[in-house]
Structures are given as C-alpha cells and as structure tokens.
C-alpha angles and dihedrals in degrees: 000000000000133000110207124194122196121202130221098272088053088059100037096114144357094275092056092048090053088052089055090051091054091049092052092046090052093062121036089195089073095090104146117052121189117197135197125209115276110283134200119320090197136359092271094050128100126235116243091237090058090048090053091049088053088053092052094045092049091051093047092048102038108012091241136076107169095134094047091046091051092056092054094046091048091052092056092040091059091054092045093051096045092052091046098240121152119272089242087080091065094040090054089050093051094047091051094048091051090053091050092048090051092052126110115297100189092103108047094195094054092045094049092048092052091056096041093052092057091076095062094035096056093037088058091051091048092048092049090053091048091050092051090050088055092052102264123132093236128165132187115228123194115228090223093053091045092054105253097159119190137186119260093254095120112213091011104048127159130211117259115230094239090064093078096063091047094048093048089082089071088076090070098048114115122242124001119331116213109203125183115232132216101044147058136161135272122234086265091057096252121140113250130177136214118234116287110295088033096139086083087059092050091052092049092049092051093046090053094044096052093037093238119196091226136007108215116200111195118199139147099278131072095234147327112296130215089242136008101285089214087066099031109025093186094055110135125238118255113227100185132027136167122237090250093052093049092047091053093045094045091050091053097051112293093136094184089090132024111245093222091056091071095070102069094046093045090055091048095040092235114155119228126219120196109209140172119246090206093050105028093164091063110104095235124191121309118210113198139159094267141001142184114273142171120237111263095014119143114208101191149358116219132182140184134177132201102086133135132199131218107202116196125180130183130162112250091010088148090064095050107095113220097013094126093044092051091048092053091043089061089055091047092052089049089051093243119143115208129217106201139359111201111179146181134197096280101015142051135187129207119202119206138169109269096220089065095041097075121181090254093052092043091055091048094048093049091049092050094047091051092048101040103032102028095213124188090233140000127188135179119209127184131190100062122152126196123217125191133193110199137187140132088228091063093079116109091000116138121220103020094118090048091051092050096046091047090053091050092047091051088053091051093246117147116216113227095181139005125195134168120199121235090247089061093219093112142036120200127205129191116212137160114280090241089060097048100098096042088048093052091050091049093051091046091054090047097051106024108037112120094247091048093050091053092049093046092051092049091049090047092052091049094047092048093053097257099318134083110252106256131196113178122209107258103219125071089226090063092046093052093045092049094057110153093354092086091049091051091047 
C-alpha cells in the first residue's frame, strides 16, 4: 500500500490534475492521495494559499474582500471548466468561502487558519470529482471526520498522538481516498493548520498511521540534488538518502520536503520516495533508515537565510547558575522558538528565525534581558544565513571542518558561527546573507569536484579496510522500493 502526496505545482491546473489521475491509475497500490492547494502555473503566478491569505487580511483590515474572493473563485472555476466538471463544484466553493469569511474574527490565528485550509479542502473535493469522472472509485475524506487531531497552535499546529489510531481505519476504506493536506482539527473542533508546506506532514502522518509500504512525495523535480540547482546548476541528483540526512538537509533549506515530515515516517519505518509528477517514470530519490556510504563522503550542501542573532555578554557568566535557563525562559514566555545557542565563557548567542522575531518582540526581549539578567552588553543582528554540509560518511572523519573552512576562506567568506551536531553527520556554518550563495558554491567545489570525489572514495576505501562502509536498509519494503537506486548509489 502506498500513500502519495502531490504538491501545489502538481495541482496548478486541469492538465496537472489529469496527470495525477494517470499516475494513480498506473499503480493500484496508490490508495491514499494527499493533495495541496493549487500552486503556481508560472513564475509570475500566485499560489491559492497566498490568495486565501489575502482574502483573510482584506477582511480583517477592511471588513470586505469581494475582489480577493473573486480571484480565488475564478482560479477554481477555470480548473472545473477545463476538466469538464459541473458548475456546482465552484458554487459550493464560493458558498463555503463566504461562510468562512463571515466567521468570527476575534482570534486572528483561528480566522486565518480557517481561510488557509479552504485551498486544500476544496482542491481535494475537486480532485475526487475529477478522478471519478476518469473512472476511478475516488472519495473525498475530511481530516476532521477522519480524526486528524492537532494542537491549538494555529498556523503552527502539531499532530496529537491519538490521531494515529483514528487514522489507521483509512487503510480499510475501499477505492482511492482523497485527503486534503495542511490542516486538521483541534479537540474543540476548530480548524488548525501546520506550518507552510504542511501537506508533506499530513502525508507522513497518514503513511505512518496506515503502515504504508512507501510514502511517495510527488513534486516538480526529478529528485533531491546535492545543492540547490538554482545556485549550482551542475549539482548531481541524490538517489539514496537516510532519514537523518534528509532531516538535516530539509531543515537547512532543501525545500523539496518539509523537515518536520520526516518524524512520523521515521518512527513507523516507512521509506519515502521523492518523485516528479511530470516524469513519474524517473527513479527519484529514496529516503530510508540506512544506506551504503564511503567514509568521509558528503551527500549534500544546504543553505537557508532569514535568521537573527541575540548576542549577550556578561563577565563570569559561566559562574552564574541558571543564566542560560533564564535567558531561554524569556524567549519561551515571548513564544519565540530558538534554533541554536552557541556560547563562550562570558558570552552566549541565541539564533532565531527572523520572521518570528518582529521589531516589537525584539524590543520586548531586549528590555527583559536587560532587566532580568543585567548583562554587560546585548546586541541584535539580522541577516544571518545558515549553511550545512551533511553526510553519514562524515562521522569519525578527520579534517572535514578544516576542508570546509579553508574553502570558505578562499572564497572570502567570513564565518560568523560554526557548530557540529553530536551525531557528527553534519557541520553548520553561519555567514552573512550576502555571502550565502558564494559560500554554497565554495563548499560544492570543495566536496563535489571530480578530483575531490575520486580522492574521497579512495580515502573511504582505505579507511574502511578495503570496502565501502555499507549499511543496508533493514526492512524488505525498503529493499524492494530501492531497486536499482542502491546499485547506482
């Protein structure tokens, strides 16, 4: 049994939806289909989710959103007409959106989630109708009716553990189940959404709940690449990754797969396959518990910008019991998650995502730190980018950090921060946002140039006693899904 999730570009217009139908028809094991809201049809287009956010914001600001609503309705109407579905599909959409727009606006987060979720919800209904028209026994299922329970963190919700037992019943439904991604319901019955890109998370939760053999994630690229191909066009495709490698890469900017979506499938030991809707026959990238690797090998270089740093210094900070806890408690009480906390003897830094660290919150946090911790100095810096080199083969390998820092120095990139995780499969660097792309290119040249690859493989063979270190996926499901991918890797 397979759970297949299709992203926004795979649902952007009628032609794409018919491609999905053909993909599902080609494999009867694809029995649960998770859909996003329609995405961009071209680079200048706007995603439906962004159109719905514009509706909500117009209503909150002005008490009216007729123009914004009309754009959303027209977008769905075009798809409905091109597929040849009845006009009642679009009328139902418009009636529902008007009800959502007229809902209570006292809690902005709840209101916004209600509107945002409509994109996936109505796309799923439209896809189910299109599938039936094409001869498939397809049925729309509401996440709330199916039992996808989420926390009350609107816009950033998390799945509640009891959801898995409820969702397991989907395995026994006849035909093809069409399930909207991105949202579920709280215990109080209110619509709540995951973070943006959360349809990946929905798919992973369902795959874990029904104990799928494979979770297929269809997008608009053939596979995961060693670097962002927009920065390094010649970056090679990656055929096989481990869960841990993908989690690290996704966190640091590999937008092809949401980093939080790794967790449910890891716990359930369900392999993931990234595939291209426009080229479904391409092998894609398989993500499994373990894989063969050579000692010292780096599998990918990821990067992301949009980070800020709080720098706090205080003489004898290391002797002040509870200083770090109180600093992080201030952030907790201001509802600010942190990413990293590099520290020295008399100083510490906290790295956060800039979009959450608004000027109002920054001013409040600085005032509280001054008042409650009495530091010698406190500074806020914006414009930080994080880079990550990742690979299972990095463990126990001497000289990788030196090689990376030398490459960055040769490219004239100053390192603001360096951190290696306890697992030793990744090294993270903080640099200025302006240096992010040159830094990615420098690290790519250092670890993926042809002469480097040959040297790394030779060193790996020697370190491993004449054989590439190999870890085989444990389950037969992974072995069968990997096929020739392991041979190619």
